[in-house]
C-alpha positions as CSV (number, residue, x, y, z in Angstrom):
1,X,58.2,44.5,52.7
2,X,61.5,42.9,52.2
3,X,63.2,46.2,52.1
4,X,61.7,47.4,55.3
5,X,62.5,44.0,57.1
6,X,66.2,44.1,55.9
7,X,66.6,47.6,57.3
8,X,65.0,46.6,60.3
9,X,67.7,43.7,60.7
10,X,70.6,45.9,59.9
11,X,69.5,48.4,62.6
12,X,69.3,45.7,65.0
13,X,72.7,44.4,63.9
14,X,74.5,47.7,64.4
15,X,72.4,49.0,67.3
16,X,74.4,50.3,70.6
17,X,75.0,47.4,72.8
18,X,73.9,44.7,70.5
19,X,75.6,41.4,71.4
20,X,76.5,40.9,67.9
21,X,78.6,44.0,67.8
22,X,81.6,42.5,69.0
23,X,83.8,45.0,67.2
24,X,82.5,47.7,69.9
25,X,84.4,46.0,72.4
26,X,88.0,46.6,70.8
27,X,89.1,42.9,71.2
28,X,92.9,43.2,71.4
29,X,93.7,39.4,71.3
30,X,94.1,37.3,68.2
31,X,93.8,33.6,67.8
32,X,94.6,30.8,65.5
33,X,92.4,27.5,65.3
34,X,93.1,24.2,63.8
35,X,90.7,23.5,61.0
36,X,89.6,20.2,62.8
37,X,89.1,21.9,66.2
38,X,85.5,20.7,66.2
39,X,86.3,17.2,66.0
40,X,88.1,17.1,69.5
41,X,86.1,16.2,72.6
42,X,87.3,18.4,75.3
43,X,85.6,18.9,78.8
44,X,88.8,18.7,81.2
45,X,91.8,21.2,80.4
46,X,94.9,21.2,82.4
47,X,96.3,24.4,83.2
48,X,100.1,24.2,83.7
49,X,102.5,26.6,85.4
50,X,103.5,29.6,83.0
51,X,106.7,29.5,81.0
52,X,108.8,32.0,79.1
53,X,110.4,35.4,80.9
54,X,111.6,34.8,84.4
55,X,108.5,35.5,86.9
56,X,108.8,35.3,90.7
57,X,106.4,32.9,92.7
58,X,104.1,35.8,93.2
59,X,103.8,37.1,89.6
60,X,103.4,33.6,88.1
61,X,100.4,33.1,90.6
62,X,98.7,36.3,89.8
63,X,98.9,35.3,86.2
64,X,97.8,31.8,86.3
65,X,95.0,32.9,88.9
66,X,93.7,35.3,86.2
67,X,93.8,32.8,83.2
68,X,92.1,30.1,85.6
69,X,89.2,32.6,86.5
70,X,88.6,34.2,83.1
71,X,89.0,30.9,81.3
72,X,86.6,29.2,83.6
73,X,84.0,31.8,83.1
74,X,84.4,32.6,79.4
75,X,84.7,28.7,78.0
76,X,82.6,25.4,78.6
77,X,85.6,23.7,79.9
78,X,86.4,22.4,83.6
79,X,90.0,24.0,84.0
80,X,92.0,22.0,86.2
81,X,95.0,23.9,87.8
82,X,98.2,21.9,88.0
83,X,101.0,23.2,90.3
84,X,105.0,22.4,89.9
85,X,104.6,19.8,92.6
86,X,101.9,17.9,90.2
87,X,104.7,17.7,87.5
88,X,107.6,16.8,89.6
89,X,107.3,12.9,88.7
90,X,106.0,13.8,84.9
91,X,108.9,12.7,82.2
92,X,110.2,16.0,80.5
93,X,108.7,18.4,83.0
94,X,111.4,21.0,83.0
95,X,109.7,23.7,81.5
96,X,111.7,26.8,83.0
97,X,115.1,25.1,81.7
98,X,113.7,23.8,78.4
99,X,111.4,26.7,77.7
100,X,108.6,24.5,76.7
101,X,106.8,21.4,77.6
102,X,107.9,18.1,76.3
103,X,105.2,16.3,74.3
104,X,105.5,13.4,76.9
105,X,104.6,15.7,79.6
106,X,101.3,16.5,77.9
107,X,100.5,12.7,77.4
108,X,101.4,12.0,81.0
109,X,99.4,14.6,82.4
110,X,96.5,13.4,80.4
111,X,96.8,10.0,81.7
112,X,97.3,11.0,85.4
113,X,94.6,13.6,85.5
114,X,92.0,12.4,82.8
115,X,92.6,15.7,80.8
116,X,91.4,16.1,77.2
117,X,93.6,19.1,76.8
118,X,96.3,21.3,78.2
119,X,96.7,25.1,78.4
120,X,100.4,26.2,78.0
121,X,101.1,29.5,78.6
122,X,104.3,31.6,77.5
123,X,104.9,35.1,78.9
124,X,106.8,36.9,76.4
125,X,107.0,40.4,77.8
126,X,105.9,42.1,81.1
127,X,106.3,45.2,83.1
128,X,104.4,45.2,86.6
129,X,104.9,49.0,87.3
130,X,103.3,51.9,85.3
131,X,103.1,51.8,82.5
132,X,102.3,48.1,82.7
133,X,102.8,45.8,79.8
134,X,101.8,42.4,79.2
135,X,102.4,39.8,76.4
136,X,101.6,36.2,76.4
137,X,100.5,33.4,74.3
138,X,98.2,30.4,75.3
139,X,98.3,27.3,73.4
140,X,95.4,24.5,73.8
141,X,97.3,21.3,73.3
142,X,94.9,18.3,72.6
143,X,96.2,15.5,74.8
144,X,94.9,13.0,72.0
145,X,97.6,14.2,69.5
146,X,99.9,16.5,71.5
147,X,99.3,19.3,68.9
148,X,98.4,22.8,69.6
149,X,94.8,23.2,68.3
150,X,94.2,26.6,69.3
151,X,96.5,29.6,70.0
152,X,95.8,32.8,71.5
153,X,98.1,35.8,71.7
154,X,97.9,39.2,73.2
155,X,100.2,42.3,73.6
156,X,99.1,44.8,76.2
157,X,100.7,48.3,76.9
158,X,98.7,50.4,79.0
159,X,100.2,53.6,77.6
160,X,98.5,52.7,74.2
161,X,95.2,54.5,73.4
162,X,93.5,51.5,72.2
163,X,94.4,49.4,75.4
164,X,93.0,52.2,77.6
165,X,89.6,52.6,75.3
166,X,89.2,49.0,75.2
167,X,89.5,49.0,79.3
168,X,87.1,51.6,79.6
169,X,84.6,49.5,77.7
170,X,85.5,46.5,79.7
171,X,84.9,48.3,83.0
172,X,81.7,49.5,81.9
173,X,80.3,46.4,80.3
174,X,81.9,43.8,82.3
175,X,83.7,45.0,85.7
176,X,82.1,47.7,87.5
177,X,83.4,47.3,90.6
178,X,86.6,49.1,89.6
179,X,87.4,52.0,87.5
180,X,89.7,51.4,84.4
181,X,92.5,53.6,86.0
182,X,92.8,50.8,88.9
183,X,93.5,48.4,85.9
184,X,96.2,50.5,84.8
185,X,97.9,50.2,88.1
186,X,97.1,47.0,89.5
187,X,99.0,44.2,88.0
188,X,96.4,41.8,89.2
189,X,93.4,43.5,87.6
190,X,95.6,44.4,84.3
191,X,96.0,40.1,84.2
192,X,92.4,39.5,84.5
193,X,91.9,42.3,81.5
194,X,94.3,40.2,79.4
195,X,93.1,36.7,80.4
196,X,89.3,38.0,79.7
197,X,90.5,39.2,75.9
198,X,92.0,36.0,75.4
199,X,89.3,33.8,76.7
200,X,86.7,35.5,74.2
201,X,88.8,34.1,71.4
202,X,88.1,30.6,72.1
């Protein structure tokens, strides 16, 4: 009886389409999480403007919108988008010159907007024409300590067979409104795919 039960459970575990079979979705993102992550109370998390490679206003807006949408859908947090004007009077908030956010910025944002954490995104590579590329890292910084307690990274190249295969799976299971070929050509759709991959890691 035990043998039959074990076989049945294994059959369910590896059945096509089973929710436990996440490897079939070809996760392309990676993540590191602090050992004490579960001790932090996280409810409201700010999303600050992106840093890293030079992005024009429209490109930055597209990427940040994708991150906001996918992390709002895929995580239990209330995501609070913050614009550059929201940071104007915050100490140390010159990420475009500094290349990162000063810890004073995180603390000041926490007090001003009642945040438990802040998502800091760094874009390390991008190409918004065919074949598209997008690489970025997102750090979840706890405002209690000013330390990153989760970091996710993704490196997408639309010419990669693994990326194309994962995109096909994504369009079959998550977004059937567009074909995977559209994702290869649309910077907005490609950004949503990248952000979705990252949100799955948190």
